[in-house]
A tleap script that builds the chain and sets N, CA, C and O, in Angstrom:
source leaprc.protein.ff14SB
mol = sequence {
  NMET ALA GLY TYR TYR ASP ILE VAL LEU GLY
  LEU ILE PRO VAL ALA LEU ILE GLY ILE THR
  ALA ALA LEU LEU LEU VAL GLY LEU SER LEU
  THR ALA ALA VAL PRO ILE GLY ALA PHE ALA
  ALA MET GLY ILE ILE GLY HIE ALA MET PHE
  VAL ASN THR PRO ALA ASP ALA SER ASP GLU
  ALA GLN SER ALA ARG PRO PRO MET ASN ALA
  CASP
}
set mol.1.N position { 100.130 98.002 98.191 }
set mol.1.CA position { 101.398 98.277 97.542 }
set mol.1.C position { 101.325 97.771 96.100 }
set mol.1.O position { 100.815 96.683 95.831 }
set mol.2.N position { 101.833 98.562 95.210 }
set mol.2.CA position { 101.780 98.217 93.785 }
set mol.2.C position { 102.817 97.139 93.481 }
set mol.2.O position { 103.977 97.237 93.882 }
set mol.3.N position { 102.375 96.114 92.766 }
set mol.3.CA position { 103.275 95.053 92.359 }
set mol.3.C position { 103.947 95.390 91.034 }
set mol.3.O position { 103.703 96.442 90.442 }
set mol.4.N position { 104.784 94.490 90.593 }
set mol.4.CA position { 105.545 94.694 89.359 }
set mol.4.C position { 104.630 94.905 88.158 }
set mol.4.O position { 104.860 95.804 87.349 }
set mol.5.N position { 103.605 94.086 88.044 }
set mol.5.CA position { 102.738 94.175 86.873 }
set mol.5.C position { 101.818 95.393 86.931 }
set mol.5.O position { 101.387 95.877 85.885 }
set mol.6.N position { 101.510 95.898 88.115 }
set mol.6.CA position { 100.779 97.156 88.220 }
set mol.6.C position { 101.635 98.305 87.696 }
set mol.6.O position { 101.143 99.193 86.998 }
set mol.7.N position { 102.904 98.277 88.036 }
set mol.7.CA position { 103.825 99.310 87.566 }
set mol.7.C position { 104.005 99.216 86.057 }
set mol.7.O position { 104.049 100.238 85.372 }
set mol.8.N position { 104.108 97.997 85.535 }
set mol.8.CA position { 104.243 97.810 84.089 }
set mol.8.C position { 103.028 98.374 83.363 }
set mol.8.O position { 103.178 99.057 82.350 }
set mol.9.N position { 101.825 98.099 83.867 }
set mol.9.CA position { 100.616 98.615 83.233 }
set mol.9.C position { 100.574 100.137 83.261 }
set mol.9.O position { 100.027 100.753 82.347 }
set mol.10.N position { 101.131 100.742 84.277 }
set mol.10.CA position { 101.189 102.201 84.333 }
set mol.10.C position { 102.261 102.786 83.430 }
set mol.10.O position { 102.094 103.880 82.890 }
set mol.11.N position { 103.354 102.067 83.265 }
set mol.11.CA position { 104.463 102.577 82.456 }
set mol.11.C position { 104.212 102.507 80.953 }
set mol.11.O position { 104.826 103.256 80.193 }
set mol.12.N position { 103.330 101.632 80.518 }
set mol.12.CA position { 103.083 101.493 79.074 }
set mol.12.C position { 102.573 102.808 78.479 }
set mol.12.O position { 103.186 103.300 77.531 }
set mol.13.N position { 101.484 103.404 78.983 }
set mol.13.CA position { 101.066 104.680 78.390 }
set mol.13.C position { 102.021 105.824 78.697 }
set mol.13.O position { 102.152 106.750 77.897 }
set mol.14.N position { 102.694 105.773 79.855 }
set mol.14.CA position { 103.658 106.819 80.186 }
set mol.14.C position { 104.799 106.813 79.180 }
set mol.14.O position { 105.232 107.868 78.716 }
set mol.15.N position { 105.282 105.626 78.846 }
set mol.15.CA position { 106.366 105.528 77.875 }
set mol.15.C position { 105.903 105.977 76.501 }
set mol.15.O position { 106.604 106.730 75.824 }
set mol.16.N position { 104.745 105.528 76.087 }
set mol.16.CA position { 104.248 105.873 74.755 }
set mol.16.C position { 104.003 107.370 74.627 }
set mol.16.O position { 104.488 107.999 73.687 }
set mol.17.N position { 103.267 107.936 75.549 }
set mol.17.CA position { 102.918 109.355 75.457 }
set mol.17.C position { 104.084 110.249 75.877 }
set mol.17.O position { 104.366 111.261 75.235 }
set mol.18.N position { 104.757 109.863 76.961 }
set mol.18.CA position { 105.843 110.702 77.481 }
set mol.18.C position { 107.038 110.799 76.550 }
set mol.18.O position { 107.553 111.892 76.314 }
set mol.19.N position { 107.477 109.687 76.028 }
set mol.19.CA position { 108.621 109.705 75.121 }
set mol.19.C position { 108.253 110.409 73.822 }
set mol.19.O position { 109.056 111.157 73.265 }
set mol.20.N position { 107.047 110.169 73.346 }
set mol.20.CA position { 106.597 110.851 72.134 }
set mol.20.C position { 106.570 112.365 72.354 }
set mol.20.O position { 107.046 113.123 71.508 }
set mol.21.N position { 106.020 112.806 73.480 }
set mol.21.CA position { 105.956 114.245 73.769 }
set mol.21.C position { 107.348 114.844 73.938 }
set mol.21.O position { 107.609 115.951 73.466 }
set mol.22.N position { 108.238 114.124 74.606 }
set mol.22.CA position { 109.598 114.632 74.795 }
set mol.22.C position { 110.319 114.772 73.457 }
set mol.22.O position { 111.027 115.752 73.224 }
set mol.23.N position { 110.137 113.795 72.589 }
set mol.23.CA position { 110.788 113.879 71.284 }
set mol.23.C position { 110.179 114.985 70.426 }
set mol.23.O position { 110.882 115.610 69.632 }
set mol.24.N position { 108.887 115.229 70.579 }
set mol.24.CA position { 108.259 116.340 69.865 }
set mol.24.C position { 108.808 117.682 70.351 }
set mol.24.O position { 109.025 118.595 69.553 }
set mol.25.N position { 109.029 117.797 71.656 }
set mol.25.CA position { 109.585 119.030 72.202 }
set mol.25.C position { 111.011 119.274 71.741 }
set mol.25.O position { 111.434 120.419 71.588 }
set mol.26.N position { 111.746 118.201 71.521 }
set mol.26.CA position { 113.124 118.324 71.051 }
set mol.26.C position { 113.158 118.771 69.588 }
set mol.26.O position { 114.141 119.359 69.137 }
set mol.27.N position { 112.088 118.492 68.857 }
set mol.27.CA position { 112.021 118.936 67.480 }
set mol.27.C position { 111.876 117.818 66.468 }
set mol.27.O position { 111.911 118.064 65.263 }
set mol.28.N position { 111.715 116.600 66.940 }
set mol.28.CA position { 111.516 115.473 66.030 }
set mol.28.C position { 110.081 115.500 65.504 }
set mol.28.O position { 109.172 115.948 66.204 }
set mol.29.N position { 109.878 115.035 64.307 }
set mol.29.CA position { 108.529 115.040 63.741 }
set mol.29.C position { 107.659 113.981 64.429 }
set mol.29.O position { 108.157 113.027 65.026 }
set mol.30.N position { 106.350 114.183 64.323 }
set mol.30.CA position { 105.407 113.263 64.953 }
set mol.30.C position { 105.519 111.863 64.348 }
set mol.30.O position { 105.404 110.868 65.063 }
set mol.31.N position { 105.738 111.785 63.057 }
set mol.31.CA position { 105.814 110.477 62.403 }
set mol.31.C position { 107.071 109.710 62.796 }
set mol.31.O position { 107.127 108.496 62.602 }
set mol.32.N position { 108.061 110.370 63.334 }
set mol.32.CA position { 109.249 109.686 63.835 }
set mol.32.C position { 109.159 109.450 65.347 }
set mol.32.O position { 109.685 108.455 65.847 }
set mol.33.N position { 108.499 110.356 66.078 }
set mol.33.CA position { 108.438 110.260 67.533 }
set mol.33.C position { 107.508 109.152 68.006 }
set mol.33.O position { 107.808 108.477 68.991 }
set mol.34.N position { 106.391 108.954 67.326 }
set mol.34.CA position { 105.421 107.936 67.756 }
set mol.34.C position { 106.007 106.528 67.679 }
set mol.34.O position { 105.853 105.774 68.639 }
set mol.35.N position { 106.676 106.128 66.580 }
set mol.35.CA position { 107.261 104.780 66.575 }
set mol.35.C position { 108.352 104.574 67.628 }
set mol.35.O position { 108.506 103.470 68.150 }
set mol.36.N position { 109.096 105.613 67.937 }
set mol.36.CA position { 110.124 105.480 68.977 }
set mol.36.C position { 109.470 105.287 70.345 }
set mol.36.O position { 109.920 104.453 71.130 }
set mol.37.N position { 108.414 106.047 70.638 }
set mol.37.CA position { 107.676 105.863 71.890 }
set mol.37.C position { 107.012 104.502 71.954 }
set mol.37.O position { 106.981 103.873 73.012 }
set mol.38.N position { 106.477 104.039 70.823 }
set mol.38.CA position { 105.845 102.722 70.782 }
set mol.38.C position { 106.875 101.608 70.973 }
set mol.38.O position { 106.582 100.592 71.603 }
set mol.39.N position { 108.065 101.796 70.436 }
set mol.39.CA position { 109.124 100.795 70.617 }
set mol.39.C position { 109.525 100.697 72.088 }
set mol.39.O position { 109.788 99.602 72.585 }
set mol.40.N position { 109.573 101.829 72.787 }
set mol.40.CA position { 109.885 101.808 74.223 }
set mol.40.C position { 108.783 101.095 75.006 }
set mol.40.O position { 109.072 100.302 75.903 }
set mol.41.N position { 107.526 101.373 74.670 }
set mol.41.CA position { 106.412 100.697 75.338 }
set mol.41.C position { 106.442 99.202 75.039 }
set mol.41.O position { 106.148 98.380 75.906 }
set mol.42.N position { 106.798 98.860 73.807 }
set mol.42.CA position { 106.892 97.455 73.431 }
set mol.42.C position { 108.013 96.759 74.205 }
set mol.42.O position { 107.893 95.586 74.557 }
set mol.43.N position { 109.090 97.476 74.466 }
set mol.43.CA position { 110.172 96.910 75.270 }
set mol.43.C position { 109.740 96.616 76.697 }
set mol.43.O position { 110.134 95.602 77.272 }
set mol.44.N position { 108.938 97.491 77.265 }
set mol.44.CA position { 108.414 97.262 78.621 }
set mol.44.C position { 107.502 96.042 78.638 }
set mol.44.O position { 107.579 95.212 79.544 }
set mol.45.N position { 106.636 95.938 77.629 }
set mol.45.CA position { 105.735 94.785 77.537 }
set mol.45.C position { 106.534 93.505 77.354 }
set mol.45.O position { 106.238 92.495 77.993 }
set mol.46.N position { 107.539 93.533 76.494 }
set mol.46.CA position { 108.378 92.352 76.259 }
set mol.46.C position { 109.116 91.922 77.507 }
set mol.46.O position { 109.259 90.727 77.768 }
set mol.47.N position { 109.590 92.892 78.285 }
set mol.47.CA position { 110.278 92.542 79.529 }
set mol.47.C position { 109.326 91.848 80.498 }
set mol.47.O position { 109.692 90.869 81.149 }
set mol.48.N position { 108.100 92.364 80.585 }
set mol.48.CA position { 107.122 91.777 81.499 }
set mol.48.C position { 106.691 90.388 81.056 }
set mol.48.O position { 106.383 89.536 81.890 }
set mol.49.N position { 106.666 90.153 79.746 }
set mol.49.CA position { 106.190 88.856 79.247 }
set mol.49.C position { 107.279 87.788 79.206 }
set mol.49.O position { 107.013 86.622 79.496 }
set mol.50.N position { 108.504 88.178 78.848 }
set mol.50.CA position { 109.525 87.179 78.577 }
set mol.50.C position { 110.688 87.161 79.564 }
set mol.50.O position { 111.298 86.110 79.761 }
set mol.51.N position { 111.010 88.279 80.183 }
set mol.51.CA position { 112.126 88.301 81.123 }
set mol.51.C position { 111.640 88.013 82.535 }
set mol.51.O position { 112.167 87.132 83.215 }
set mol.52.N position { 110.637 88.755 82.968 }
set mol.52.CA position { 110.054 88.561 84.292 }
set mol.52.C position { 108.647 88.017 84.089 }
set mol.52.O position { 107.665 88.749 84.214 }
set mol.53.N position { 108.559 86.749 83.780 }
set mol.53.CA position { 107.290 86.156 83.368 }
set mol.53.C position { 106.303 86.052 84.526 }
set mol.53.O position { 106.711 85.944 85.682 }
set mol.54.N position { 105.003 86.084 84.220 }
set mol.54.CA position { 103.999 85.918 85.279 }
set mol.54.C position { 104.095 84.557 85.957 }
set mol.54.O position { 103.722 84.435 87.124 }
set mol.55.N position { 104.580 83.536 85.266 }
set mol.55.CA position { 104.708 82.204 85.861 }
set mol.55.C position { 105.725 82.209 86.990 }
set mol.55.O position { 105.595 81.434 87.937 }
set mol.56.N position { 106.744 83.074 86.906 }
set mol.56.CA position { 107.741 83.152 87.975 }
set mol.56.C position { 107.092 83.574 89.288 }
set mol.56.O position { 107.408 83.015 90.338 }
set mol.57.N position { 106.203 84.539 89.245 }
set mol.57.CA position { 105.572 85.039 90.464 }
set mol.57.C position { 104.652 83.985 91.069 }
set mol.57.O position { 104.631 83.818 92.288 }
set mol.58.N position { 103.895 83.274 90.245 }
set mol.58.CA position { 102.972 82.285 90.799 }
set mol.58.C position { 103.718 81.050 91.306 }
set mol.58.O position { 103.286 80.420 92.271 }
set mol.59.N position { 104.825 80.704 90.668 }
set mol.59.CA position { 105.614 79.569 91.159 }
set mol.59.C position { 106.183 79.868 92.534 }
set mol.59.O position { 106.202 78.987 93.393 }
set mol.60.N position { 106.647 81.087 92.761 }
set mol.60.CA position { 107.188 81.456 94.059 }
set mol.60.C position { 106.084 81.465 95.114 }
set mol.60.O position { 106.301 81.037 96.247 }
set mol.61.N position { 104.922 81.945 94.749 }
set mol.61.CA position { 103.809 82.005 95.701 }
set mol.61.C position { 103.347 80.604 96.088 }
set mol.61.O position { 103.012 80.365 97.248 }
set mol.62.N position { 103.326 79.679 95.138 }
set mol.62.CA position { 102.897 78.319 95.436 }
set mol.62.C position { 103.933 77.589 96.279 }
set mol.62.O position { 103.568 76.797 97.148 }
set mol.63.N position { 105.210 77.838 96.042 }
set mol.63.CA position { 106.237 77.139 96.810 }
set mol.63.C position { 106.315 77.660 98.238 }
set mol.63.O position { 106.853 76.972 99.106 }
set mol.64.N position { 105.795 78.854 98.510 }
set mol.64.CA position { 105.833 79.408 99.855 }
set mol.64.C position { 104.784 78.762 100.754 }
set mol.64.O position { 104.941 78.762 101.975 }
set mol.65.N position { 103.719 78.212 100.174 }
set mol.65.CA position { 102.676 77.573 100.977 }
set mol.65.C position { 103.103 76.166 101.376 }
set mol.65.O position { 103.700 75.447 100.575 }
set mol.66.N position { 102.797 75.768 102.620 }
set mol.66.CA position { 103.106 74.401 103.012 }
set mol.66.C position { 102.182 73.426 102.291 }
set mol.66.O position { 101.052 73.789 101.963 }
set mol.67.N position { 102.627 72.212 102.039 }
set mol.67.CA position { 101.757 71.239 101.362 }
set mol.67.C position { 100.549 70.899 102.226 }
set mol.67.O position { 100.624 70.901 103.454 }
set mol.68.N position { 99.436 70.607 101.563 }
set mol.68.CA position { 98.205 70.260 102.279 }
set mol.68.C position { 98.262 68.784 102.717 }
set mol.68.O position { 98.743 67.913 101.992 }
set mol.69.N position { 97.761 68.552 103.904 }
set mol.69.CA position { 97.721 67.202 104.453 }
set mol.69.C position { 96.281 66.722 104.404 }
set mol.69.O position { 95.385 67.424 104.875 }
set mol.70.N position { 96.039 65.554 103.850 }
set mol.70.CA position { 94.684 65.024 103.719 }
set mol.70.C position { 94.142 64.428 105.015 }
set mol.70.O position { 92.960 64.094 105.091 }
set mol.71.N position { 94.973 64.293 106.017 }
set mol.71.CA position { 94.520 63.688 107.289 }
set mol.71.C position { 93.711 64.617 108.093 }
set mol.71.O position { 93.260 64.260 109.181 }
savepdb mol mol.pdb
quit
């Protein structure tokens, strides 16, 4: 099953290329469509880095394990 970060890695090129292509089809110029698509991809990256941080996932995984006993 794909995790959150697998989906994020897939959405980055989809957002960049897909939004750019959609804006080109609407009639926007390439020099305006590419920065808008890049801004959307940057928003996805920013969400993955700062809103749903990788440390959150590892902290939850570590707290789910019982503590190790040295005996």
